[in-house]
C-alpha positions as CSV (number, residue, x, y, z in Angstrom):
1,X,0.0,0.0,0.0
2,X,1.3,3.4,-1.0
3,X,0.7,6.3,1.5
4,X,1.3,9.9,0.6
5,X,2.5,11.9,3.6
6,X,2.5,15.7,3.2
7,X,4.0,17.4,6.2
8,X,6.6,20.2,6.4
9,X,7.7,19.7,10.0
10,X,10.7,17.4,9.8
11,X,10.3,15.9,13.3
12,X,6.6,15.1,12.8
13,X,7.2,13.7,9.3
14,X,10.0,11.4,10.3
15,X,8.0,10.2,13.3
16,X,5.1,9.3,11.1
17,X,7.3,7.7,8.4
18,X,8.9,5.4,11.0
19,X,5.5,4.2,12.3
20,X,4.1,3.7,8.8
21,X,7.1,1.8,7.6
22,X,6.9,-0.4,10.7
23,X,3.4,-1.4,9.6
24,X,4.8,-2.4,6.2
25,X,3.5,0.6,4.1
26,X,5.4,2.4,1.4
27,X,5.6,6.1,2.2
28,X,5.8,8.9,-0.4
29,X,7.1,12.0,1.5
30,X,6.2,15.5,0.5
31,X,7.4,18.6,2.5
32,X,5.3,21.0,0.5
33,X,2.2,21.3,-1.7
34,X,4.5,21.6,-4.7
35,X,6.2,18.2,-3.9
36,X,2.8,16.6,-3.2
37,X,1.6,17.7,-6.6
38,X,4.7,16.4,-8.3
39,X,4.0,13.0,-6.7
40,X,0.4,13.1,-8.0
41,X,1.6,14.0,-11.5
42,X,4.2,11.1,-11.5
43,X,1.3,8.6,-11.9
44,X,2.2,6.6,-8.8
45,X,-1.0,4.9,-7.3
46,X,-1.9,6.3,-3.9
47,X,-4.1,4.4,-1.5
48,X,-4.0,6.7,1.5
49,X,-3.0,10.4,1.9
50,X,-2.1,12.1,5.1
51,X,-2.2,15.8,4.5
52,X,-1.1,18.6,6.8
53,X,-3.6,21.5,6.7
54,X,-1.2,24.4,6.7
55,X,2.0,24.6,4.7
56,X,4.2,27.5,3.5
57,X,3.2,27.2,-0.1
58,X,-0.5,26.2,0.3
59,X,-2.7,23.9,2.3
60,X,-3.9,20.4,2.5
61,X,-7.4,21.3,1.2
62,X,-5.9,22.1,-2.2
63,X,-4.2,18.8,-2.4
64,X,-7.2,17.0,-1.1
65,X,-9.3,18.4,-3.9
66,X,-6.7,17.4,-6.4
67,X,-6.7,13.8,-5.1
68,X,-10.5,13.6,-5.2
69,X,-10.4,14.7,-8.8
70,X,-7.9,12.0,-9.6
71,X,-9.5,9.1,-7.7
72,X,-12.5,9.3,-5.5
73,X,-11.5,6.0,-3.7
74,X,-8.3,7.3,-2.2
75,X,-8.6,7.5,1.6
76,X,-7.7,10.9,2.9
77,X,-6.8,12.0,6.5
78,X,-6.2,15.6,7.4
79,X,-3.5,16.5,9.9
80,X,-4.0,19.8,11.7
81,X,-2.4,21.6,14.6
82,X,-5.6,23.5,15.2
83,X,-8.5,22.1,17.2
84,X,-11.0,24.7,16.0
85,X,-14.2,23.3,14.6
86,X,-14.0,25.3,11.4
87,X,-10.6,23.7,10.5
88,X,-12.1,20.2,10.9
89,X,-15.2,21.1,8.8
90,X,-13.1,22.7,6.1
91,X,-11.0,19.6,5.6
92,X,-14.1,17.3,5.6
93,X,-16.0,19.4,3.2
94,X,-13.0,19.4,0.8
95,X,-13.4,15.6,0.5
96,X,-11.4,14.2,3.4
97,X,-12.6,11.1,5.1
98,X,-11.1,11.8,8.5
99,X,-9.0,14.2,10.6
100,X,-6.4,13.9,13.3
101,X,-5.5,16.8,15.6
102,X,-1.8,17.3,16.5
103,X,-0.3,16.1,18.8
104,X,-1.5,12.6,18.1
105,X,-0.3,9.2,19.2
106,X,1.1,6.6,16.8
107,X,-1.6,4.2,17.9
108,X,-4.4,6.6,17.0
109,X,-2.9,7.5,13.6
110,X,-2.3,3.9,12.7
111,X,-5.8,2.9,13.8
112,X,-7.2,5.6,11.5
113,X,-5.0,4.4,8.6
114,X,-6.0,0.8,9.0
115,X,-9.7,1.6,9.1
116,X,-9.5,3.6,5.9
117,X,-7.4,0.9,4.2
118,X,-10.1,-1.7,4.9
119,X,-12.5,0.4,2.9
120,X,-10.1,1.2,0.1
121,X,-9.0,-2.4,-0.4
122,X,-12.5,-4.0,-1.0
123,X,-12.0,-7.7,-1.7
124,X,-15.2,-9.4,-0.6
125,X,-17.6,-10.3,-3.5
126,X,-21.1,-9.4,-2.5
127,X,-24.4,-9.2,-4.4
128,X,-25.7,-5.9,-5.7
129,X,-28.0,-4.1,-3.2
130,X,-31.0,-2.4,-4.8
131,X,-32.9,0.4,-3.1
132,X,-35.6,2.4,-5.0
133,X,-33.6,4.3,-7.7
134,X,-30.3,3.2,-6.2
135,X,-27.9,0.3,-6.8
136,X,-25.0,-0.4,-4.5
137,X,-22.1,-2.5,-5.8
138,X,-20.2,-3.6,-2.7
139,X,-17.3,-5.2,-4.5
140,X,-16.5,-2.1,-6.6
141,X,-17.5,0.4,-3.9
142,X,-19.9,2.1,-6.4
143,X,-23.4,3.6,-6.1
144,X,-25.7,4.6,-8.9
145,X,-29.0,6.4,-9.0
146,X,-31.2,5.7,-12.0
147,X,-28.2,3.9,-13.5
148,X,-26.0,7.0,-13.3
149,X,-23.0,6.6,-11.1
150,X,-22.6,8.9,-8.0
151,X,-19.1,10.1,-7.2
152,X,-18.7,9.0,-3.6
153,X,-15.7,8.8,-1.2
154,X,-15.1,5.5,0.6
155,X,-16.7,6.8,3.8
156,X,-19.7,8.2,1.9
157,X,-20.1,4.8,0.2
158,X,-20.1,3.0,3.5
159,X,-22.7,5.4,4.9
160,X,-25.1,4.8,2.0
161,X,-24.6,1.0,2.3
162,X,-25.4,1.1,6.0
163,X,-28.4,3.3,5.4
164,X,-30.0,1.1,2.7
165,X,-29.5,-2.0,4.8
166,X,-31.5,-0.3,7.5
167,X,-34.3,1.5,5.7
168,X,-36.8,3.7,7.7
169,X,-34.9,3.1,10.9
170,X,-33.8,6.0,13.0
171,X,-30.0,5.6,13.4
172,X,-28.3,7.3,16.2
173,X,-25.0,9.1,15.4
174,X,-23.3,6.7,17.7
175,X,-24.5,3.7,15.6
176,X,-23.3,5.4,12.4
177,X,-19.9,6.2,13.9
178,X,-19.5,2.6,15.1
179,X,-20.6,1.0,11.8
180,X,-18.8,3.4,9.4
181,X,-15.7,4.6,11.3
182,X,-15.3,1.7,13.7
183,X,-16.0,1.2,17.4
184,X,-12.5,2.5,18.3
185,X,-13.0,5.8,16.5
186,X,-11.7,8.7,18.6
187,X,-13.6,11.6,17.0
188,X,-17.0,13.1,17.6
189,X,-20.5,13.4,16.0
190,X,-19.5,16.4,13.8
191,X,-17.8,14.1,11.3
192,X,-21.2,12.3,10.8
193,X,-23.1,15.6,10.3
194,X,-20.5,16.9,7.7
195,X,-20.6,13.7,5.7
196,X,-24.4,13.6,5.8
197,X,-24.3,17.2,4.4
198,X,-21.9,16.1,1.6
199,X,-24.1,13.0,0.8
200,X,-27.2,15.1,0.5
201,X,-25.5,17.4,-2.0
202,X,-24.7,14.3,-4.1
203,X,-27.9,12.2,-4.0
204,X,-30.8,14.6,-3.2
205,X,-32.6,16.7,-5.8
206,X,-33.0,19.4,-3.1
207,X,-30.4,19.0,-0.3
208,X,-32.3,21.6,1.8
209,X,-35.4,19.4,1.6
210,X,-34.1,15.9,1.6
211,X,-36.1,13.0,0.1
212,X,-33.9,10.2,1.3
213,X,-31.7,11.1,4.3
214,X,-34.1,12.5,6.9
215,X,-32.9,14.2,10.1
216,X,-34.3,12.6,13.3
217,X,-34.0,15.4,15.8
218,X,-32.3,14.5,19.1
219,X,-31.2,11.2,17.6
220,X,-29.6,11.0,14.2
221,X,-30.7,10.2,10.7
222,X,-33.1,7.9,8.8
223,X,-33.0,6.5,5.2
224,X,-36.6,7.2,4.2
225,X,-37.6,4.6,1.6
226,X,-38.2,0.9,1.0
227,X,-35.1,-1.1,-0.1
228,X,-34.5,-4.6,-1.3
229,X,-32.2,-6.6,1.0
230,X,-29.2,-8.7,0.1
């Protein structure tokens, strides 16, 4: 597995590289946005990207958007020294799957990387799941609506798959976190809300008046339709 690490602080970058290589990953190091873009243009396949938010020549959001344009299935984790809510949301809305706030422990970062890799490297052959206008292809990690493919990230795909397997059921944010991000996830509910907002932009005719993903106040969300099961 190839992991792109974009981090300008030498001490942090070397620390992360050591831990990634210890897990057996191949690490592509970039100390700037310019170097990260050169790696992207080289044609090397990237499975996971760890992107620092703030760099001298740009930010991780710019690289995140470039990665998403290149391949929607790349797993992306933002690294930020800031704990402010707006920085987390900015990264997620740019297409990132997750974020880690500095300082972070090796165990936390490796757990996040392993969780994303499980989604990127889909090997289990499953039947197509049909739900109203939607078709979910678990093996390929694809979703289509009226036979038109929807451009989803790995996290967004897992959310849709979980929803359609539980139609018309009010799902608490805790349940969604456990099923999509894993029971050992260290983050909070905000990551669920941001991804729901992104999903609505992609699958709803009118995201402000959703037809499929309904908010259940005080609890979480409900996929409001009847779906065929596997």
